[in-house]
PDB file of all heavy atoms in Angstrom:
ATOM      1  N   MET A   1      78.721 105.540  38.331  1.00  0.00           N
ATOM      2  CA  MET A   1      79.060 104.747  39.490  1.00  0.00           C
ATOM      3  C   MET A   1      80.321 105.352  40.115  1.00  0.00           C
ATOM      4  O   MET A   1      81.309 105.577  39.433  1.00  0.00           O
ATOM      5  CB  MET A   1      79.301 103.290  39.057  1.00  0.00           C
ATOM      6  CG  MET A   1      79.478 102.347  40.198  1.00  0.00           C
ATOM      7  SD  MET A   1      79.812 100.591  39.785  1.00  0.00           S
ATOM      8  CE  MET A   1      78.741 100.218  38.452  1.00  0.00           C
ATOM      9  N   TYR A   2      80.264 105.618  41.396  1.00  0.00           N
ATOM     10  CA  TYR A   2      81.399 106.179  42.130  1.00  0.00           C
ATOM     11  C   TYR A   2      81.855 105.193  43.185  1.00  0.00           C
ATOM     12  O   TYR A   2      81.041 104.512  43.795  1.00  0.00           O
ATOM     13  CB  TYR A   2      81.024 107.500  42.803  1.00  0.00           C
ATOM     14  CG  TYR A   2      80.700 108.585  41.820  1.00  0.00           C
ATOM     15  CD1 TYR A   2      79.390 108.880  41.486  1.00  0.00           C
ATOM     16  CD2 TYR A   2      81.719 109.298  41.208  1.00  0.00           C
ATOM     17  CE1 TYR A   2      79.089 109.869  40.576  1.00  0.00           C
ATOM     18  CE2 TYR A   2      81.437 110.293  40.295  1.00  0.00           C
ATOM     19  CZ  TYR A   2      80.114 110.570  39.987  1.00  0.00           C
ATOM     20  OH  TYR A   2      79.838 111.546  39.084  1.00  0.00           O
ATOM     21  N   GLY A   3      83.169 105.119  43.399  1.00  0.00           N
ATOM     22  CA  GLY A   3      83.658 104.208  44.412  1.00  0.00           C
ATOM     23  C   GLY A   3      85.163 104.191  44.491  1.00  0.00           C
ATOM     24  O   GLY A   3      85.840 105.137  44.078  1.00  0.00           O
ATOM     25  N   TYR A   4      85.660 103.094  45.000  1.00  0.00           N
ATOM     26  CA  TYR A   4      87.089 102.931  45.236  1.00  0.00           C
ATOM     27  C   TYR A   4      87.636 101.778  44.413  1.00  0.00           C
ATOM     28  O   TYR A   4      87.024 100.712  44.349  1.00  0.00           O
ATOM     29  CB  TYR A   4      87.360 102.640  46.717  1.00  0.00           C
ATOM     30  CG  TYR A   4      86.915 103.726  47.632  1.00  0.00           C
ATOM     31  CD1 TYR A   4      85.693 103.643  48.300  1.00  0.00           C
ATOM     32  CD2 TYR A   4      87.697 104.855  47.834  1.00  0.00           C
ATOM     33  CE1 TYR A   4      85.270 104.646  49.150  1.00  0.00           C
ATOM     34  CE2 TYR A   4      87.282 105.870  48.677  1.00  0.00           C
ATOM     35  CZ  TYR A   4      86.076 105.754  49.337  1.00  0.00           C
ATOM     36  OH  TYR A   4      85.665 106.756  50.157  1.00  0.00           O
ATOM     37  N   HIS A   5      88.800 101.982  43.820  1.00  0.00           N
ATOM     38  CA  HIS A   5      89.541 100.898  43.170  1.00  0.00           C
ATOM     39  C   HIS A   5      90.552 100.385  44.186  1.00  0.00           C
ATOM     40  O   HIS A   5      91.266 101.172  44.808  1.00  0.00           O
ATOM     41  CB  HIS A   5      90.290 101.383  41.924  1.00  0.00           C
ATOM     42  CG  HIS A   5      89.430 101.415  40.719  1.00  0.00           C
ATOM     43  ND1 HIS A   5      89.041 102.591  40.143  1.00  0.00           N
ATOM     44  CD2 HIS A   5      88.878 100.433  39.992  1.00  0.00           C
ATOM     45  CE1 HIS A   5      88.281 102.316  39.097  1.00  0.00           C
ATOM     46  NE2 HIS A   5      88.168 101.017  38.989  1.00  0.00           N
ATOM     47  N   ILE A   6      90.608  99.074  44.350  1.00  0.00           N
ATOM     48  CA  ILE A   6      91.535  98.457  45.286  1.00  0.00           C
ATOM     49  C   ILE A   6      92.431  97.510  44.510  1.00  0.00           C
ATOM     50  O   ILE A   6      91.950  96.648  43.771  1.00  0.00           O
ATOM     51  CB  ILE A   6      90.779  97.688  46.386  1.00  0.00           C
ATOM     52  CG1 ILE A   6      89.897  98.658  47.170  1.00  0.00           C
ATOM     53  CG2 ILE A   6      91.762  96.958  47.299  1.00  0.00           C
ATOM     54  CD1 ILE A   6      88.905  97.998  48.083  1.00  0.00           C
ATOM     55  N   GLN A   7      93.726  97.683  44.673  1.00  0.00           N
ATOM     56  CA  GLN A   7      94.711  96.809  44.024  1.00  0.00           C
ATOM     57  C   GLN A   7      95.293  95.910  45.108  1.00  0.00           C
ATOM     58  O   GLN A   7      95.890  96.393  46.071  1.00  0.00           O
ATOM     59  CB  GLN A   7      95.807  97.643  43.377  1.00  0.00           C
ATOM     60  CG  GLN A   7      96.851  96.827  42.662  1.00  0.00           C
ATOM     61  CD  GLN A   7      97.937  97.691  42.028  1.00  0.00           C
ATOM     62  OE1 GLN A   7      98.057  98.876  42.320  1.00  0.00           O
ATOM     63  NE2 GLN A   7      98.725  97.087  41.163  1.00  0.00           N
ATOM     64  N   LEU A   8      95.117  94.613  44.963  1.00  0.00           N
ATOM     65  CA  LEU A   8      95.647  93.637  45.913  1.00  0.00           C
ATOM     66  C   LEU A   8      97.026  93.202  45.443  1.00  0.00           C
ATOM     67  O   LEU A   8      97.188  92.703  44.329  1.00  0.00           O
ATOM     68  CB  LEU A   8      94.711  92.431  46.010  1.00  0.00           C
ATOM     69  CG  LEU A   8      95.079  91.352  47.009  1.00  0.00           C
ATOM     70  CD1 LEU A   8      95.121  91.914  48.425  1.00  0.00           C
ATOM     71  CD2 LEU A   8      94.080  90.214  46.923  1.00  0.00           C
ATOM     72  N   LEU A   9      98.028  93.430  46.288  1.00  0.00           N
ATOM     73  CA  LEU A   9      99.409  93.130  45.936  1.00  0.00           C
ATOM     74  C   LEU A   9      99.923  91.945  46.745  1.00  0.00           C
ATOM     75  O   LEU A   9      99.472  91.698  47.855  1.00  0.00           O
ATOM     76  CB  LEU A   9     100.295  94.343  46.206  1.00  0.00           C
ATOM     77  CG  LEU A   9      99.917  95.619  45.466  1.00  0.00           C
ATOM     78  CD1 LEU A   9     100.720  96.794  45.997  1.00  0.00           C
ATOM     79  CD2 LEU A   9     100.116  95.452  43.981  1.00  0.00           C
ATOM     80  N   VAL A  10     100.909  91.250  46.182  1.00  0.00           N
ATOM     81  CA  VAL A  10     101.549  90.135  46.880  1.00  0.00           C
ATOM     82  C   VAL A  10     103.066  90.305  46.755  1.00  0.00           C
ATOM     83  O   VAL A  10     103.573  90.667  45.701  1.00  0.00           O
ATOM     84  CB  VAL A  10     101.081  88.766  46.334  1.00  0.00           C
ATOM     85  CG1 VAL A  10     101.400  88.600  44.878  1.00  0.00           C
ATOM     86  CG2 VAL A  10     101.642  87.624  47.149  1.00  0.00           C
ATOM     87  N   ASP A  11     103.766  90.073  47.869  1.00  0.00           N
ATOM     88  CA  ASP A  11     105.227  90.178  47.891  1.00  0.00           C
ATOM     89  C   ASP A  11     105.811  88.845  47.441  1.00  0.00           C
ATOM     90  O   ASP A  11     105.667  87.831  48.112  1.00  0.00           O
ATOM     91  CB  ASP A  11     105.695  90.511  49.304  1.00  0.00           C
ATOM     92  CG  ASP A  11     107.194  90.748  49.396  1.00  0.00           C
ATOM     93  OD1 ASP A  11     107.909  90.531  48.395  1.00  0.00           O
ATOM     94  OD2 ASP A  11     107.637  91.156  50.472  1.00  0.00           O
ATOM     95  N   MET A  12     106.492  88.856  46.289  1.00  0.00           N
ATOM     96  CA  MET A  12     107.055  87.639  45.710  1.00  0.00           C
ATOM     97  C   MET A  12     108.543  87.483  46.048  1.00  0.00           C
ATOM     98  O   MET A  12     109.249  86.735  45.399  1.00  0.00           O
ATOM     99  CB  MET A  12     106.858  87.642  44.189  1.00  0.00           C
ATOM    100  CG  MET A  12     105.425  87.805  43.739  1.00  0.00           C
ATOM    101  SD  MET A  12     104.373  86.451  44.198  1.00  0.00           S
ATOM    102  CE  MET A  12     104.997  85.189  43.119  1.00  0.00           C
ATOM    103  N   LYS A  13     109.016  88.185  47.069  1.00  0.00           N
ATOM    104  CA  LYS A  13     110.417  88.192  47.513  1.00  0.00           C
ATOM    105  C   LYS A  13     111.335  88.954  46.563  1.00  0.00           C
ATOM    106  O   LYS A  13     112.162  89.713  46.999  1.00  0.00           O
ATOM    107  CB  LYS A  13     110.962  86.779  47.751  1.00  0.00           C
ATOM    108  CG  LYS A  13     110.184  85.978  48.749  1.00  0.00           C
ATOM    109  CD  LYS A  13     110.297  86.545  50.139  1.00  0.00           C
ATOM    110  CE  LYS A  13     109.554  85.633  51.106  1.00  0.00           C
ATOM    111  NZ  LYS A  13     109.089  86.327  52.262  1.00  0.00           N
ATOM    112  N   THR A  14     111.221  88.757  45.260  1.00  0.00           N
ATOM    113  CA  THR A  14     112.065  89.477  44.307  1.00  0.00           C
ATOM    114  C   THR A  14     111.357  90.676  43.685  1.00  0.00           C
ATOM    115  O   THR A  14     111.994  91.523  43.067  1.00  0.00           O
ATOM    116  CB  THR A  14     112.538  88.546  43.171  1.00  0.00           C
ATOM    117  OG1 THR A  14     111.402  88.033  42.496  1.00  0.00           O
ATOM    118  CG2 THR A  14     113.379  87.415  43.723  1.00  0.00           C
ATOM    119  N   HIS A  15     110.031  90.719  43.817  1.00  0.00           N
ATOM    120  CA  HIS A  15     109.250  91.830  43.283  1.00  0.00           C
ATOM    121  C   HIS A  15     107.858  91.822  43.907  1.00  0.00           C
ATOM    122  O   HIS A  15     107.473  90.868  44.570  1.00  0.00           O
ATOM    123  CB  HIS A  15     109.141  91.741  41.752  1.00  0.00           C
ATOM    124  CG  HIS A  15     108.392  90.548  41.266  1.00  0.00           C
ATOM    125  ND1 HIS A  15     108.932  89.277  41.240  1.00  0.00           N
ATOM    126  CD2 HIS A  15     107.122  90.424  40.791  1.00  0.00           C
ATOM    127  CE1 HIS A  15     108.034  88.431  40.765  1.00  0.00           C
ATOM    128  NE2 HIS A  15     106.929  89.117  40.481  1.00  0.00           N
ATOM    129  N   ILE A  16     107.134  92.891  43.687  1.00  0.00           N
ATOM    130  CA  ILE A  16     105.742  93.000  44.137  1.00  0.00           C
ATOM    131  C   ILE A  16     104.857  92.786  42.913  1.00  0.00           C
ATOM    132  O   ILE A  16     105.060  93.420  41.883  1.00  0.00           O
ATOM    133  CB  ILE A  16     105.453  94.380  44.751  1.00  0.00           C
ATOM    134  CG1 ILE A  16     106.403  94.689  45.908  1.00  0.00           C
ATOM    135  CG2 ILE A  16     103.999  94.500  45.174  1.00  0.00           C
ATOM    136  CD1 ILE A  16     106.217  93.801  47.114  1.00  0.00           C
ATOM    137  N   ALA A  17     103.876  91.893  43.032  1.00  0.00           N
ATOM    138  CA  ALA A  17     102.988  91.582  41.907  1.00  0.00           C
ATOM    139  C   ALA A  17     101.540  91.906  42.259  1.00  0.00           C
ATOM    140  O   ALA A  17     101.132  91.784  43.413  1.00  0.00           O
ATOM    141  CB  ALA A  17     103.110  90.106  41.538  1.00  0.00           C
ATOM    142  N   THR A  18     100.776  92.303  41.260  1.00  0.00           N
ATOM    143  CA  THR A  18      99.347  92.525  41.444  1.00  0.00           C
ATOM    144  C   THR A  18      98.633  91.187  41.400  1.00  0.00           C
ATOM    145  O   THR A  18      98.778  90.429  40.444  1.00  0.00           O
ATOM    146  CB  THR A  18      98.784  93.438  40.340  1.00  0.00           C
ATOM    147  OG1 THR A  18      99.440  94.699  40.417  1.00  0.00           O
ATOM    148  CG2 THR A  18      97.291  93.640  40.500  1.00  0.00           C
ATOM    149  N   LEU A  19      97.870  90.898  42.448  1.00  0.00           N
ATOM    150  CA  LEU A  19      97.116  89.653  42.513  1.00  0.00           C
ATOM    151  C   LEU A  19      95.706  89.835  41.948  1.00  0.00           C
ATOM    152  O   LEU A  19      95.196  88.980  41.242  1.00  0.00           O
ATOM    153  CB  LEU A  19      97.050  89.160  43.962  1.00  0.00           C
ATOM    154  CG  LEU A  19      96.436  87.814  44.213  1.00  0.00           C
ATOM    155  CD1 LEU A  19      97.209  86.719  43.482  1.00  0.00           C
ATOM    156  CD2 LEU A  19      96.394  87.521  45.698  1.00  0.00           C
ATOM    157  N   ALA A  20      95.086  90.981  42.250  1.00  0.00           N
ATOM    158  CA  ALA A  20      93.724  91.221  41.774  1.00  0.00           C
ATOM    159  C   ALA A  20      93.386  92.701  41.893  1.00  0.00           C
ATOM    160  O   ALA A  20      94.034  93.441  42.624  1.00  0.00           O
ATOM    161  CB  ALA A  20      92.724  90.408  42.581  1.00  0.00           C
ATOM    162  N   TRP A  21      92.359  93.112  41.156  1.00  0.00           N
ATOM    163  CA  TRP A  21      91.797  94.457  41.228  1.00  0.00           C
ATOM    164  C   TRP A  21      90.337  94.338  41.639  1.00  0.00           C
ATOM    165  O   TRP A  21      89.616  93.453  41.165  1.00  0.00           O
ATOM    166  CB  TRP A  21      91.837  95.141  39.866  1.00  0.00           C
ATOM    167  CG  TRP A  21      93.177  95.636  39.442  1.00  0.00           C
ATOM    168  CD1 TRP A  21      94.101  94.949  38.714  1.00  0.00           C
ATOM    169  CD2 TRP A  21      93.736  96.925  39.687  1.00  0.00           C
ATOM    170  NE1 TRP A  21      95.204  95.732  38.487  1.00  0.00           N
ATOM    171  CE2 TRP A  21      95.004  96.951  39.079  1.00  0.00           C
ATOM    172  CE3 TRP A  21      93.290  98.054  40.361  1.00  0.00           C
ATOM    173  CZ2 TRP A  21      95.816  98.072  39.119  1.00  0.00           C
ATOM    174  CZ3 TRP A  21      94.111  99.168  40.395  1.00  0.00           C
ATOM    175  CH2 TRP A  21      95.357  99.169  39.785  1.00  0.00           C
ATOM    176  N   TYR A  22      89.887  95.245  42.513  1.00  0.00           N
ATOM    177  CA  TYR A  22      88.496  95.272  42.936  1.00  0.00           C
ATOM    178  C   TYR A  22      87.971  96.698  42.861  1.00  0.00           C
ATOM    179  O   TYR A  22      88.732  97.657  42.940  1.00  0.00           O
ATOM    180  CB  TYR A  22      88.352  94.761  44.375  1.00  0.00           C
ATOM    181  CG  TYR A  22      88.787  93.334  44.535  1.00  0.00           C
ATOM    182  CD1 TYR A  22      90.038  93.018  45.014  1.00  0.00           C
ATOM    183  CD2 TYR A  22      87.943  92.292  44.172  1.00  0.00           C
ATOM    184  CE1 TYR A  22      90.456  91.706  45.147  1.00  0.00           C
ATOM    185  CE2 TYR A  22      88.344  90.972  44.299  1.00  0.00           C
ATOM    186  CZ  TYR A  22      89.596  90.689  44.788  1.00  0.00           C
ATOM    187  OH  TYR A  22      90.007  89.400  44.907  1.00  0.00           O
ATOM    188  N   PHE A  23      86.665  96.819  42.721  1.00  0.00           N
ATOM    189  CA  PHE A  23      85.991  98.110  42.751  1.00  0.00           C
ATOM    190  C   PHE A  23      84.865  98.008  43.752  1.00  0.00           C
ATOM    191  O   PHE A  23      84.073  97.056  43.710  1.00  0.00           O
ATOM    192  CB  PHE A  23      85.422  98.476  41.374  1.00  0.00           C
ATOM    193  CG  PHE A  23      84.650  99.764  41.379  1.00  0.00           C
ATOM    194  CD1 PHE A  23      85.304 100.978  41.321  1.00  0.00           C
ATOM    195  CD2 PHE A  23      83.271  99.762  41.474  1.00  0.00           C
ATOM    196  CE1 PHE A  23      84.604 102.173  41.353  1.00  0.00           C
ATOM    197  CE2 PHE A  23      82.557 100.940  41.503  1.00  0.00           C
ATOM    198  CZ  PHE A  23      83.223 102.152  41.444  1.00  0.00           C
ATOM    199  N   VAL A  24      84.773  98.976  44.673  1.00  0.00           N
ATOM    200  CA  VAL A  24      83.701  99.010  45.663  1.00  0.00           C
ATOM    201  C   VAL A  24      82.837 100.227  45.373  1.00  0.00           C
ATOM    202  O   VAL A  24      83.314 101.365  45.376  1.00  0.00           O
ATOM    203  CB  VAL A  24      84.256  99.093  47.101  1.00  0.00           C
ATOM    204  CG1 VAL A  24      83.118  99.122  48.111  1.00  0.00           C
ATOM    205  CG2 VAL A  24      85.200  97.935  47.382  1.00  0.00           C
ATOM    206  N   ASP A  25      81.554  99.991  45.095  1.00  0.00           N
ATOM    207  CA  ASP A  25      80.592 101.065  44.843  1.00  0.00           C
ATOM    208  C   ASP A  25      80.239 101.714  46.178  1.00  0.00           C
ATOM    209  O   ASP A  25      79.737 101.034  47.080  1.00  0.00           O
ATOM    210  CB  ASP A  25      79.347 100.487  44.178  1.00  0.00           C
ATOM    211  CG  ASP A  25      78.337 101.539  43.783  1.00  0.00           C
ATOM    212  OD1 ASP A  25      78.122 102.503  44.549  1.00  0.00           O
ATOM    213  OD2 ASP A  25      77.738 101.387  42.712  1.00  0.00           O
ATOM    214  N   ILE A  26      80.515 103.014  46.329  1.00  0.00           N
ATOM    215  CA  ILE A  26      80.288 103.672  47.615  1.00  0.00           C
ATOM    216  C   ILE A  26      78.802 103.863  47.927  1.00  0.00           C
ATOM    217  O   ILE A  26      78.443 104.036  49.085  1.00  0.00           O
ATOM    218  CB  ILE A  26      81.037 105.018  47.719  1.00  0.00           C
ATOM    219  CG1 ILE A  26      80.572 105.997  46.650  1.00  0.00           C
ATOM    220  CG2 ILE A  26      82.522 104.817  47.666  1.00  0.00           C
ATOM    221  CD1 ILE A  26      81.139 107.394  46.809  1.00  0.00           C
ATOM    222  N   ASN A  27      77.941 103.820  46.924  1.00  0.00           N
ATOM    223  CA  ASN A  27      76.506 103.997  47.165  1.00  0.00           C
ATOM    224  C   ASN A  27      75.826 102.709  47.589  1.00  0.00           C
ATOM    225  O   ASN A  27      74.980 102.710  48.478  1.00  0.00           O
ATOM    226  CB  ASN A  27      75.816 104.563  45.925  1.00  0.00           C
ATOM    227  CG  ASN A  27      76.302 105.956  45.600  1.00  0.00           C
ATOM    228  OD1 ASN A  27      76.452 106.781  46.483  1.00  0.00           O
ATOM    229  ND2 ASN A  27      76.587 106.206  44.344  1.00  0.00           N
ATOM    230  N   SER A  28      76.199 101.584  46.981  1.00  0.00           N
ATOM    231  CA  SER A  28      75.526 100.315  47.273  1.00  0.00           C
ATOM    232  C   SER A  28      76.342  99.393  48.170  1.00  0.00           C
ATOM    233  O   SER A  28      75.799  98.464  48.752  1.00  0.00           O
ATOM    234  CB  SER A  28      75.227  99.572  45.965  1.00  0.00           C
ATOM    235  OG  SER A  28      76.439  99.137  45.353  1.00  0.00           O
ATOM    236  N   GLY A  29      77.664  99.616  48.249  1.00  0.00           N
ATOM    237  CA  GLY A  29      78.526  98.727  49.024  1.00  0.00           C
ATOM    238  C   GLY A  29      78.871  97.442  48.287  1.00  0.00           C
ATOM    239  O   GLY A  29      79.551  96.580  48.824  1.00  0.00           O
ATOM    240  N   LYS A  30      78.434  97.329  47.039  1.00  0.00           N
ATOM    241  CA  LYS A  30      78.717  96.125  46.257  1.00  0.00           C
ATOM    242  C   LYS A  30      80.182  96.120  45.823  1.00  0.00           C
ATOM    243  O   LYS A  30      80.765  97.164  45.535  1.00  0.00           O
ATOM    244  CB  LYS A  30      77.819  96.031  45.041  1.00  0.00           C
ATOM    245  CG  LYS A  30      76.370  95.789  45.410  1.00  0.00           C
ATOM    246  CD  LYS A  30      75.499  95.655  44.191  1.00  0.00           C
ATOM    247  CE  LYS A  30      74.064  95.385  44.621  1.00  0.00           C
ATOM    248  NZ  LYS A  30      73.188  95.242  43.475  1.00  0.00           N
ATOM    249  N   VAL A  31      80.761  94.908  45.784  1.00  0.00           N
ATOM    250  CA  VAL A  31      82.159  94.733  45.407  1.00  0.00           C
ATOM    251  C   VAL A  31      82.222  94.021  44.067  1.00  0.00           C
ATOM    252  O   VAL A  31      81.550  93.018  43.856  1.00  0.00           O
ATOM    253  CB  VAL A  31      82.926  93.926  46.470  1.00  0.00           C
ATOM    254  CG1 VAL A  31      84.379  93.744  46.063  1.00  0.00           C
ATOM    255  CG2 VAL A  31      82.827  94.594  47.834  1.00  0.00           C
ATOM    256  N   TYR A  32      83.045  94.548  43.166  1.00  0.00           N
ATOM    257  CA  TYR A  32      83.204  93.991  41.835  1.00  0.00           C
ATOM    258  C   TYR A  32      84.657  93.619  41.611  1.00  0.00           C
ATOM    259  O   TYR A  32      85.559  94.293  42.103  1.00  0.00           O
ATOM    260  CB  TYR A  32      82.802  95.008  40.763  1.00  0.00           C
ATOM    261  CG  TYR A  32      81.370  95.472  40.858  1.00  0.00           C
ATOM    262  CD1 TYR A  32      81.012  96.525  41.691  1.00  0.00           C
ATOM    263  CD2 TYR A  32      80.385  94.855  40.105  1.00  0.00           C
ATOM    264  CE1 TYR A  32      79.701  96.954  41.767  1.00  0.00           C
ATOM    265  CE2 TYR A  32      79.066  95.272  40.176  1.00  0.00           C
ATOM    266  CZ  TYR A  32      78.729  96.329  41.008  1.00  0.00           C
ATOM    267  OH  TYR A  32      77.435  96.743  41.090  1.00  0.00           O
ATOM    268  N   GLU A  33      84.888  92.548  40.856  1.00  0.00           N
ATOM    269  CA  GLU A  33      86.230  92.186  40.439  1.00  0.00           C
ATOM    270  C   GLU A  33      86.447  92.786  39.060  1.00  0.00           C
ATOM    271  O   GLU A  33      85.573  92.727  38.201  1.00  0.00           O
ATOM    272  CB  GLU A  33      86.367  90.668  40.380  1.00  0.00           C
ATOM    273  CG  GLU A  33      87.767  90.198  40.104  1.00  0.00           C
ATOM    274  CD  GLU A  33      87.897  88.693  40.207  1.00  0.00           C
ATOM    275  OE1 GLU A  33      86.927  87.984  39.908  1.00  0.00           O
ATOM    276  OE2 GLU A  33      88.980  88.247  40.581  1.00  0.00           O
ATOM    277  N   THR A  34      87.621  93.388  38.839  1.00  0.00           N
ATOM    278  CA  THR A  34      87.911  94.000  37.549  1.00  0.00           C
ATOM    279  C   THR A  34      89.212  93.440  36.995  1.00  0.00           C
ATOM    280  O   THR A  34      89.950  92.749  37.682  1.00  0.00           O
ATOM    281  CB  THR A  34      88.034  95.534  37.654  1.00  0.00           C
ATOM    282  OG1 THR A  34      89.228  95.857  38.338  1.00  0.00           O
ATOM    283  CG2 THR A  34      86.864  96.153  38.345  1.00  0.00           C
ATOM    284  N   SER A  35      89.480  93.762  35.756  1.00  0.00           N
ATOM    285  CA  SER A  35      90.732  93.370  35.132  1.00  0.00           C
ATOM    286  C   SER A  35      91.573  94.620  34.960  1.00  0.00           C
ATOM    287  O   SER A  35      91.192  95.524  34.218  1.00  0.00           O
ATOM    288  CB  SER A  35      90.451  92.718  33.779  1.00  0.00           C
ATOM    289  OG  SER A  35      91.642  92.443  33.106  1.00  0.00           O
ATOM    290  N   ALA A  36      92.697  94.710  35.676  1.00  0.00           N
ATOM    291  CA  ALA A  36      93.592  95.871  35.639  1.00  0.00           C
ATOM    292  C   ALA A  36      92.887  97.156  36.043  1.00  0.00           C
ATOM    293  O   ALA A  36      93.257  98.234  35.613  1.00  0.00           O
ATOM    294  CB  ALA A  36      94.229  96.014  34.264  1.00  0.00           C
ATOM    295  N   GLY A  37      91.867  97.043  36.860  1.00  0.00           N
ATOM    296  CA  GLY A  37      91.196  98.222  37.387  1.00  0.00           C
ATOM    297  C   GLY A  37      90.285  98.938  36.422  1.00  0.00           C
ATOM    298  O   GLY A  37      89.875 100.054  36.682  1.00  0.00           O
ATOM    299  N   VAL A  38      89.964  98.324  35.306  1.00  0.00           N
ATOM    300  CA  VAL A  38      89.087  98.948  34.308  1.00  0.00           C
ATOM    301  C   VAL A  38      87.941  97.991  33.950  1.00  0.00           C
ATOM    302  O   VAL A  38      88.047  96.792  34.156  1.00  0.00           O
ATOM    303  CB  VAL A  38      89.857  99.322  33.033  1.00  0.00           C
ATOM    304  CG1 VAL A  38      90.895 100.381  33.322  1.00  0.00           C
ATOM    305  CG2 VAL A  38      90.518  98.109  32.413  1.00  0.00           C
ATOM    306  N   PRO A  39      86.832  98.526  33.406  1.00  0.00           N
ATOM    307  CA  PRO A  39      85.726  97.657  32.978  1.00  0.00           C
ATOM    308  C   PRO A  39      86.198  96.623  31.963  1.00  0.00           C
ATOM    309  O   PRO A  39      87.200  96.855  31.309  1.00  0.00           O
ATOM    310  CB  PRO A  39      84.735  98.634  32.343  1.00  0.00           C
ATOM    311  CG  PRO A  39      85.071  99.932  32.979  1.00  0.00           C
ATOM    312  CD  PRO A  39      86.556  99.909  33.217  1.00  0.00           C
ATOM    313  N   PRO A  40      85.552  95.504  31.780  1.00  0.00           N
ATOM    314  CA  PRO A  40      84.273  95.127  32.408  1.00  0.00           C
ATOM    315  C   PRO A  40      84.468  94.686  33.856  1.00  0.00           C
ATOM    316  O   PRO A  40      85.527  94.212  34.225  1.00  0.00           O
ATOM    317  CB  PRO A  40      83.786  93.964  31.556  1.00  0.00           C
ATOM    318  CG  PRO A  40      85.018  93.337  31.045  1.00  0.00           C
ATOM    319  CD  PRO A  40      86.011  94.471  30.856  1.00  0.00           C
ATOM    320  N   ILE A  41      83.403  94.855  34.634  1.00  0.00           N
ATOM    321  CA  ILE A  41      83.459  94.468  36.025  1.00  0.00           C
ATOM    322  C   ILE A  41      82.499  93.327  36.299  1.00  0.00           C
ATOM    323  O   ILE A  41      81.490  93.170  35.617  1.00  0.00           O
ATOM    324  CB  ILE A  41      83.167  95.662  36.956  1.00  0.00           C
ATOM    325  CG1 ILE A  41      81.796  96.283  36.670  1.00  0.00           C
ATOM    326  CG2 ILE A  41      84.247  96.715  36.834  1.00  0.00           C
ATOM    327  CD1 ILE A  41      81.424  97.422  37.577  1.00  0.00           C
ATOM    328  N   LYS A  42      82.828  92.502  37.281  1.00  0.00           N
ATOM    329  CA  LYS A  42      82.026  91.329  37.613  1.00  0.00           C
ATOM    330  C   LYS A  42      81.659  91.401  39.090  1.00  0.00           C
ATOM    331  O   LYS A  42      82.535  91.494  39.950  1.00  0.00           O
ATOM    332  CB  LYS A  42      82.858  90.063  37.350  1.00  0.00           C
ATOM    333  CG  LYS A  42      82.188  88.785  37.743  1.00  0.00           C
ATOM    334  CD  LYS A  42      83.124  87.610  37.467  1.00  0.00           C
ATOM    335  CE  LYS A  42      82.692  86.409  38.259  1.00  0.00           C
ATOM    336  NZ  LYS A  42      83.657  85.327  38.190  1.00  0.00           N
ATOM    337  N   LEU A  43      80.356  91.408  39.395  1.00  0.00           N
ATOM    338  CA  LEU A  43      79.873  91.472  40.769  1.00  0.00           C
ATOM    339  C   LEU A  43      80.298  90.231  41.525  1.00  0.00           C
ATOM    340  O   LEU A  43      80.125  89.104  41.045  1.00  0.00           O
ATOM    341  CB  LEU A  43      78.351  91.606  40.782  1.00  0.00           C
ATOM    342  CG  LEU A  43      77.688  91.731  42.153  1.00  0.00           C
ATOM    343  CD1 LEU A  43      78.142  93.009  42.849  1.00  0.00           C
ATOM    344  CD2 LEU A  43      76.173  91.720  42.003  1.00  0.00           C
ATOM    345  N   ILE A  44      80.901  90.410  42.717  1.00  0.00           N
ATOM    346  CA  ILE A  44      81.329  89.235  43.492  1.00  0.00           C
ATOM    347  C   ILE A  44      80.643  89.129  44.846  1.00  0.00           C
ATOM    348  O   ILE A  44      80.891  88.183  45.585  1.00  0.00           O
ATOM    349  CB  ILE A  44      82.863  89.181  43.685  1.00  0.00           C
ATOM    350  CG1 ILE A  44      83.375  90.402  44.423  1.00  0.00           C
ATOM    351  CG2 ILE A  44      83.555  89.004  42.358  1.00  0.00           C
ATOM    352  CD1 ILE A  44      84.849  90.300  44.787  1.00  0.00           C
ATOM    353  N   ASN A  45      79.785  90.083  45.226  1.00  0.00           N
ATOM    354  CA  ASN A  45      79.049  89.921  46.482  1.00  0.00           C
ATOM    355  C   ASN A  45      77.599  90.291  46.322  1.00  0.00           C
ATOM    356  O   ASN A  45      77.170  90.928  45.453  1.00  0.00           O
ATOM    357  CB  ASN A  45      79.662  90.739  47.615  1.00  0.00           C
ATOM    358  CG  ASN A  45      79.377  92.223  47.536  1.00  0.00           C
ATOM    359  OD1 ASN A  45      79.102  92.750  46.463  1.00  0.00           O
ATOM    360  ND2 ASN A  45      79.467  92.899  48.652  1.00  0.00           N
TER     361      ASN A  45
END
């Protein structure tokens, strides 16, 4: 599976925190939620 890892960040005023990690499969366009950008992945669309 090939695609993009997306890290969603949030500005907490005193630091930047990771809110979520996603993986987008470039062949199917399906979006998965991941934990710290690594498997296991969970299909969300």
